[in-house]
C-alpha positions as CSV (number, residue, x, y, z in Angstrom):
1,M,112.9,189.7,103.5
2,G,110.6,190.5,106.2
3,S,108.6,192.7,104.0
4,S,108.1,189.9,101.5
5,R,106.3,187.6,103.9
6,P,103.1,189.6,104.2
7,L,103.0,189.8,100.4
8,L,103.4,186.0,100.1
9,A,100.6,185.5,102.7
10,A,98.3,187.8,100.7
11,L,99.0,185.9,97.5
12,A,98.3,182.6,99.3
13,C,95.0,183.9,100.5
14,C,94.1,185.0,97.0
15,V,94.9,181.6,95.7
16,L,92.9,179.9,98.4
17,G,90.0,182.3,97.8
18,T,90.1,181.6,94.1
19,S,89.9,177.9,94.6
20,A,87.0,178.3,96.9
21,C,85.2,180.5,94.4
22,A,85.9,178.0,91.7
23,A,84.4,175.2,93.8
24,A,81.0,177.0,94.2
25,S,79.5,178.7,91.1
26,L,76.2,179.9,89.7
27,Q,75.7,180.6,85.9
28,C,72.6,181.9,84.2
29,R,72.3,181.8,80.4
30,L,69.5,182.9,78.0
31,L,69.0,181.5,74.5
32,P,68.5,182.7,71.8
33,R,70.6,185.8,72.0
34,R,68.0,187.8,70.1
35,P,64.6,186.6,71.4
36,V,61.5,187.2,69.2
37,L,57.9,187.8,70.3
38,G,56.0,184.5,70.5
39,H,59.1,182.3,70.1
40,A,60.4,180.1,72.9
41,V,63.2,181.5,75.2
42,H,65.3,179.0,77.2
43,W,66.7,180.2,80.5
44,D,69.3,177.7,81.8
45,I,70.6,178.1,85.4
46,R,73.6,176.0,86.3
47,A,74.8,175.7,90.0
48,R,77.9,173.9,91.3
49,D,78.4,172.9,94.9
50,L,75.4,175.1,96.0
51,P,72.2,174.3,97.9
52,A,69.2,173.2,95.9
53,L,68.0,175.7,93.3
54,P,64.6,177.2,94.1
55,M,61.8,176.5,91.6
56,L,60.4,179.6,90.0
57,R,56.7,180.5,90.1
58,A,54.8,182.2,87.3
59,A,53.8,185.0,89.7
60,G,57.5,185.8,90.2
61,L,57.9,186.4,86.4
62,G,55.0,188.8,86.2
63,D,52.7,189.3,83.2
64,D,55.6,189.8,80.8
65,W,56.5,186.1,80.6
66,L,54.7,182.8,80.2
67,L,56.3,180.0,82.2
68,Q,55.5,177.1,79.8
69,R,57.7,174.5,81.5
70,Q,60.6,174.1,84.0
71,G,62.7,171.1,85.1
72,S,65.7,170.5,87.3
73,E,68.5,167.9,87.3
74,R,71.2,167.2,89.9
75,S,74.3,165.0,89.7
76,D,77.2,164.2,92.2
77,D,80.7,163.1,91.1
78,A,83.3,160.9,92.9
79,T,85.1,163.9,94.3
80,G,82.1,165.1,96.3
81,H,81.1,167.9,94.0
82,S,77.5,168.5,92.9
83,T,76.0,170.0,89.8
84,Q,72.5,171.3,89.4
85,T,70.7,172.5,86.3
86,L,67.4,174.4,86.2
87,R,65.9,174.7,82.7
88,L,62.9,177.1,82.1
89,L,61.0,177.4,78.9
90,L,59.6,180.9,78.7
91,Y,57.5,182.8,76.1
92,P,57.6,186.6,76.0
93,M,54.1,188.1,76.2
94,A,55.1,191.5,74.8
95,S,57.8,193.1,72.6
96,G,60.3,195.7,73.8
97,V,62.4,195.5,76.9
98,L,61.3,192.8,79.4
99,H,62.9,191.9,82.8
100,L,63.8,188.7,84.4
101,P,64.0,188.5,88.2
102,E,67.0,188.0,90.4
103,L,67.9,184.4,91.4
104,R,69.8,183.8,94.7
105,T,71.2,180.6,96.3
106,G,74.1,179.8,98.6
107,G,75.2,183.5,98.7
108,L,75.5,183.6,95.0
109,R,73.1,185.3,92.6
110,C,72.0,185.9,89.0
111,P,71.3,189.6,88.9
112,P,68.1,191.0,87.4
113,R,68.3,191.0,83.6
114,S,66.8,193.1,80.9
115,V,65.9,191.4,77.7
116,R,65.0,193.1,74.4
117,I,62.2,191.2,72.5
118,A,62.0,191.8,68.8
119,D,58.6,192.1,67.1
120,S,59.4,189.5,64.4
121,E,62.3,187.6,62.9
122,P,64.5,189.4,60.5
123,G,62.9,189.6,57.0
124,Q,59.4,188.7,58.2
125,A,56.4,190.9,58.8
126,P,55.4,191.5,62.4
127,Q,52.6,189.4,63.9
128,Y,49.1,190.9,63.3
129,V,46.4,190.4,66.0
130,A,43.4,192.6,66.1
131,A,40.1,192.1,68.0
132,H,37.0,194.2,67.3
133,A,33.2,194.1,67.7
134,R,30.9,194.6,64.7
135,A,28.2,196.9,66.2
136,A,27.6,200.5,65.7
137,R,25.6,200.8,68.9
138,A,25.7,197.9,71.4
139,V,22.9,197.5,73.9
140,V,22.1,195.0,76.6
141,G,20.7,191.7,75.1
142,Q,21.9,192.4,71.6
143,A,23.9,189.6,69.9
144,L,27.2,191.1,68.7
145,R,29.8,189.7,66.4
146,V,33.3,189.7,68.0
147,E,36.1,189.0,65.6
148,L,39.8,188.2,66.2
149,D,42.0,188.5,63.2
150,I,45.3,186.8,63.3
151,G,48.1,186.9,60.7
152,A,51.9,186.4,61.0
153,G,54.3,185.1,58.3
154,G,51.5,183.3,56.4
155,A,51.1,180.7,59.1
156,L,47.3,180.2,59.6
157,D,47.3,177.0,61.6
158,W,46.2,178.8,64.8
159,Q,44.5,176.9,67.5
160,P,41.0,178.1,68.6
161,V,41.3,180.9,71.1
162,R,39.1,180.9,74.2
163,A,37.2,184.0,75.1
164,S,35.4,185.0,78.3
165,S,33.6,187.9,79.8
166,D,32.0,188.7,83.2
167,Y,29.6,191.1,81.4
168,G,27.9,188.8,79.0
169,V,27.7,185.4,77.2
170,L,30.1,184.3,74.6
171,R,29.6,181.5,72.1
172,P,32.0,180.4,69.3
173,V,30.5,180.9,65.9
174,S,33.0,180.2,63.1
175,T,36.6,180.4,61.9
176,V,37.3,181.6,58.4
177,S,40.3,182.5,56.3
178,T,40.2,186.0,54.7
179,D,42.3,189.0,54.2
180,E,42.5,192.4,55.9
181,E,44.0,195.7,54.9
182,V,46.9,196.6,57.3
183,G,49.1,199.6,56.8
184,G,48.0,200.1,53.2
185,R,48.4,196.5,52.1
186,R,46.3,193.4,52.4
187,I,47.5,190.4,54.4
188,A,46.0,186.9,54.9
189,V,44.4,186.5,58.3
190,Q,42.5,183.8,60.1
191,R,39.3,185.3,61.6
192,Q,37.8,183.7,64.7
193,N,34.3,184.8,65.4
194,W,32.1,184.7,68.5
195,S,28.6,185.7,69.3
196,Y,28.6,188.0,72.3
197,T,25.4,189.0,74.2
198,P,26.1,191.6,76.9
199,T,24.0,191.3,80.1
200,R,24.6,194.7,81.7
201,A,25.3,198.2,80.6
202,G,28.7,199.9,81.0
203,T,32.2,199.0,79.8
204,A,32.3,195.3,78.8
205,T,35.6,193.6,78.8
206,I,36.2,190.5,76.7
207,R,39.4,188.6,77.6
208,F,41.1,186.2,75.2
209,G,43.2,183.2,76.0
210,L,46.7,182.7,74.7
211,L,47.1,182.4,71.0
212,R,49.0,179.3,70.0
213,A,50.2,178.0,66.7
214,T,52.6,175.3,65.5
215,P,54.2,176.3,62.2
216,F,56.7,173.7,61.1
217,G,56.1,171.8,64.3
218,K,57.3,174.6,66.6
219,L,55.0,176.1,69.2
220,R,54.4,179.8,69.1
221,V,52.5,181.5,71.9
222,Y,51.2,185.1,71.8
223,A,49.1,187.1,74.2
224,V,46.0,188.9,73.0
225,A,45.0,192.2,74.5
226,P,41.5,192.3,75.9
227,L,38.7,194.0,74.0
228,R,36.7,196.7,75.7
229,L,33.4,198.2,74.3
230,Q,30.7,200.4,75.6
231,V,27.3,198.8,76.1
232,G,24.2,200.9,76.4
233,A,21.1,200.2,78.5
234,L,17.7,199.3,77.1
235,P,14.9,201.9,77.6
236,A,13.1,201.6,80.9
237,Y,9.9,200.7,79.1
238,W,11.3,197.8,77.2
239,P,10.8,194.4,78.9
240,A,13.9,192.5,79.9
241,D,12.8,189.3,78.1
242,A,11.6,190.9,74.9
243,A,13.4,190.6,71.6
244,V,16.5,192.7,70.9
245,G,18.1,192.9,67.5
246,H,16.9,193.1,63.9
247,A,14.2,190.4,63.8
248,R,13.3,188.7,60.5
249,L,10.4,186.4,59.9
250,R,10.3,184.0,57.0
251,I,7.1,181.9,56.4
252,E,6.3,179.0,54.2
253,P,3.2,179.3,52.0
254,A,0.0,178.0,53.6
255,P,-2.9,176.2,51.8
256,R,-5.4,178.5,50.2
257,R,-8.3,176.0,50.2
258,L,-9.3,173.4,52.8
259,D,-12.4,171.4,53.7
260,L,-14.3,172.1,56.8
261,G,-12.7,170.1,59.7
262,A,-9.4,169.7,57.9
263,T,-6.0,170.3,59.7
264,T,-2.8,172.0,58.5
265,V,0.4,173.3,60.0
266,L,1.7,176.9,59.6
267,R,5.5,177.1,59.5
268,A,7.8,180.1,60.1
269,R,11.4,180.9,61.0
270,L,12.5,183.7,63.3
271,S,16.1,185.0,63.1
272,G,18.2,188.0,63.8
273,A,16.9,188.8,67.3
274,Q,17.7,187.5,70.8
275,I,14.5,186.1,72.3
276,G,13.8,183.2,74.7
277,R,11.5,180.3,74.2
278,A,9.0,181.4,76.9
279,Q,8.6,184.9,75.4
280,L,8.2,183.5,71.9
281,L,5.5,181.1,73.1
282,R,3.7,184.0,74.8
283,L,3.7,186.0,71.6
284,L,2.3,183.1,69.7
285,A,-0.5,182.6,72.2
286,A,-1.4,186.3,71.9
287,S,-1.6,186.0,68.1
288,A,-3.8,182.9,68.5
289,R,-6.3,184.8,70.7
290,R,-6.9,187.3,67.9
291,V,-8.0,184.6,65.4
292,G,-11.6,184.2,66.6
293,N,-13.7,181.0,66.4
294,A,-13.1,180.2,62.7
295,L,-9.9,178.4,63.5
296,R,-8.8,176.2,66.4
297,M,-5.1,176.9,67.0
298,Y,-3.2,174.1,68.8
299,P,-0.1,174.7,71.0
300,P,2.8,175.7,68.7
301,R,6.1,173.8,68.6
302,V,9.2,176.0,68.6
303,S,12.7,174.5,68.2
304,L,16.2,175.8,67.6
305,D,17.4,175.3,64.1
306,P,20.2,172.7,64.3
307,D,22.0,174.4,61.3
308,S,22.2,177.8,62.9
309,A,25.4,177.2,64.9
310,H,27.1,179.9,62.8
311,A,24.4,182.5,63.4
312,L,24.9,185.3,65.9
313,A,21.4,185.1,67.4
314,A,19.2,182.0,67.9
315,V,17.2,180.8,64.9
316,W,13.8,179.5,65.9
317,D,11.7,177.2,63.8
318,I,7.9,177.5,64.4
319,E,5.3,174.9,63.6
320,W,1.7,175.9,64.4
321,P,-1.0,173.3,63.8
322,L,-4.6,174.3,63.4
323,R,-8.1,173.0,62.5
324,V,-10.7,174.7,60.4
325,L,-14.0,175.1,62.3
326,R,-16.1,177.4,60.0
327,G,-16.8,177.5,56.3
328,G,-16.3,180.5,54.0
329,R,-13.5,183.0,53.9
330,V,-11.1,182.8,56.9
331,H,-8.0,184.7,57.7
332,Y,-4.9,182.9,59.0
333,P,-3.4,184.3,62.2
334,R,-1.0,187.2,61.9
335,L,2.3,186.6,63.8
336,R,3.6,189.8,65.5
337,I,7.1,189.9,67.0
338,P,8.0,193.3,68.6
339,Y,11.7,193.9,68.9
340,F,14.1,196.7,69.9
341,D,16.3,197.8,67.0
342,P,19.7,199.0,68.4
343,R,20.5,200.7,65.1
344,R,17.6,203.0,65.3
345,G,17.3,203.0,69.1
346,A,13.6,202.4,68.9
347,P,11.1,199.5,68.9
348,E,10.1,197.8,65.7
349,L,7.6,195.1,64.7
350,A,8.2,192.0,62.6
351,M,5.0,190.5,61.1
352,A,4.2,187.3,59.3
353,D,0.9,187.0,57.4
354,W,-0.2,183.8,55.8
355,G,-3.1,185.5,54.1
356,D,-6.7,184.2,53.6
357,L,-8.1,180.7,53.4
358,R,-11.3,179.6,51.6
359,V,-13.0,176.9,53.6
360,H,-15.3,174.5,51.7
361,D,-18.2,173.1,53.6
362,P,-19.1,169.8,51.9
363,R,-22.2,169.0,54.1
364,P,-25.0,170.4,51.8
365,L,-23.4,168.8,48.8
366,R,-23.1,165.5,50.7
367,V,-26.8,165.6,51.5
368,L,-27.6,166.1,47.8
369,E,-25.2,163.4,46.9
370,T,-26.9,161.1,49.4
371,C,-30.3,161.9,48.1
372,G,-29.2,161.4,44.5
373,L,-27.6,158.1,45.5
374,V,-30.8,156.9,47.3
375,G,-33.0,158.1,44.3
376,G,-30.7,156.3,41.9
377,V,-31.0,153.1,43.9
378,V,-34.8,153.4,44.0
379,L,-35.0,154.2,40.3
380,L,-32.8,151.2,39.6
381,L,-35.0,148.9,41.6
382,A,-38.0,150.3,39.9
383,L,-36.5,149.7,36.5
384,L,-35.5,146.2,37.6
385,R,-39.0,145.5,38.8
386,A,-40.5,146.9,35.6
387,S,-38.2,144.8,33.6
388,L,-39.1,141.8,35.6
389,L,-42.8,142.4,35.2
390,A,-42.4,143.1,31.5
391,A,-40.5,139.8,31.2
392,R,-43.2,138.0,33.1
393,A,-45.9,139.6,31.0
394,G,-44.1,138.6,27.8
395,L,-43.7,135.0,29.0
396,A,-47.4,134.9,30.0
397,R,-48.5,136.2,26.6
398,A,-46.3,133.7,24.8
399,R,-47.8,130.9,27.0
400,W,-51.4,131.9,26.4
401,R,-50.7,132.2,22.7
402,R,-49.4,128.7,22.6
403,I,-52.3,127.4,24.6
404,A,-54.8,129.2,22.4
405,E,-53.2,128.1,19.1
406,R,-52.8,124.5,20.1
407,G,-56.1,124.2,22.1
408,D,-54.0,122.5,24.8
409,E,-56.4,121.8,27.6
410,Q,-53.8,120.1,29.7
411,A,-51.5,123.1,29.5
412,L,-54.3,125.3,30.7
413,L,-55.1,123.1,33.6
414,R,-51.4,122.9,34.6
415,A,-51.1,126.6,34.6
416,W,-54.2,127.0,36.7
417,R,-53.1,124.3,39.2
418,E,-49.6,125.9,39.5
419,A,-51.2,129.2,40.4
420,A,-53.5,127.6,42.9
421,A,-50.5,125.8,44.5
422,C,-48.6,129.1,44.8
423,G,-51.6,130.5,46.8
424,D,-52.9,132.9,44.1
425,P,-56.3,134.0,45.5
426,R,-57.6,134.4,42.0
427,A,-57.2,130.7,41.3
428,R,-60.2,129.6,43.4
429,T,-61.9,128.5,40.1
430,L,-60.6,128.0,36.7
431,R,-62.9,130.6,35.1
432,A,-62.1,133.3,37.7
433,W,-58.4,132.8,37.2
434,V,-58.6,132.9,33.4
435,H,-60.7,136.1,33.6
436,A,-57.9,137.6,35.9
437,Q,-55.4,136.8,33.2
438,R,-57.5,138.5,30.4
439,G,-54.8,141.1,29.7
440,A,-52.3,138.3,28.9
441,W,-53.8,137.5,25.5
442,A,-55.0,139.4,22.5
443,A,-58.7,140.0,21.8
444,S,-58.5,137.7,18.8
445,Q,-57.6,134.8,21.1
446,Q,-60.7,135.3,23.3
447,P,-63.0,132.8,21.5
448,A,-60.4,130.1,21.6
449,I,-59.7,130.7,25.3
450,E,-63.4,130.5,26.1
451,R,-63.7,127.2,24.3
452,L,-60.7,125.8,26.2
453,V,-62.1,127.0,29.5
454,A,-65.5,125.4,28.7
455,A,-63.8,122.1,27.7
456,C,-61.7,122.1,30.8
457,E,-64.8,122.7,33.0
458,R,-66.6,119.8,31.4
459,Q,-63.6,117.7,32.0
460,C,-63.2,118.7,35.6
461,Y,-66.8,119.2,36.8
462,A,-69.1,117.0,34.5
463,R,-70.7,113.8,36.1
464,P,-70.0,110.5,34.5
465,S,-73.8,109.5,34.2
466,R,-75.0,109.0,30.6
467,A,-78.7,109.7,31.5
468,R,-78.1,113.3,32.1
469,V,-76.9,115.6,29.4
470,P,-74.4,118.1,30.9
471,Q,-75.3,121.6,30.7
472,Q,-72.8,124.3,29.8
473,A,-71.6,126.1,32.9
474,Q,-72.5,129.7,33.1
475,P,-69.6,132.1,33.7
476,G,-71.3,133.7,36.7
477,N,-71.6,130.4,38.5
478,Q,-68.0,129.3,38.4
């Protein structure tokens, strides 16, 4: 009997301890049971009658997990018991065995946990992500194409990935759907492209942001490994602001014939090489200085092609106005763009030549045209004057013929008086005026005209006295 009391006391202690343990509890549960890379993992932590659960930080999870979201709830019942729930939404950043940290509160703990992450869901192909740079030999200042190929289970609704680098400048170029050969078979991929221009030699690292997709409305998150490539230095003799890449010049045809003093605009497009606006303007100015005095080159206008967003290097549109100053055969300026070709590792030269121009000088022809015009006007006036004189002569002949045929003394006197009234100096006397008009009648009309003149003189100058017989006036006295 005495020996049974210690046993009963021990059992009572165990019962009391069990009750106390049941009152305070900490449970950690991970769903799903078989996590898959890129898929969501729910880590639920439930505490009963324990102090407040500590919120987890992303740094405590390490680089293996992405803490997408966490939230906590707390409730108290009427018996004085409390319940806390901490829910974490995690995404594994790598496949294989990953580790979750230990969680402690109120003397209880969730021990560290190892989680095996599968590459893909059963029956599906593993996710495919590959980044690479399209360049045989990369050098500083060269525009490179950086590609990120993504393919997994046929879901191609991937969000654009952000890329950055401390060793160069990155610019998104395009996103296309294509296919890639992987493991001896071709798979559909989405290819995101960037233009990358390294700014210093050495090992360049391009870091990519998280890859996100929402197939069937469910978020998938994947990590993309950084891309590293070796960048060579430019030769010491090559200027830092000179063109790098494979430059291509395309020109529009220029006029082959212009008049002296005319203006036109030369147009060209530069692509394939990295070059700044200031350096391009300096090269254009150097080409203008080699033209001479036959052409006056105005400041060129250079602008980025608005449709070149998908090009690796900048595409420059060049407009170069000019005026022709000399006649004859003139050569347009030759545009020369030196560039460093990374493929050959040597300098190259891109050239654009608009060819020759024949300039027409219209000034001598215009002088001849002016002389011809003036001569034509003078000739026309002379013809008009001759026609007028001929018309007047014809009218005068007709008039004298009528006077001679009719013996019309009054018509003769009227004609003489009209001439005198108009100030004709030859009309000082009737006979002098008639003699001045001698070419207006025919020789056969001469006697009749002389008789009319004599009759008119008698009528005008004879005295009315009957005692004196009037003498015929002599022609020399009139």
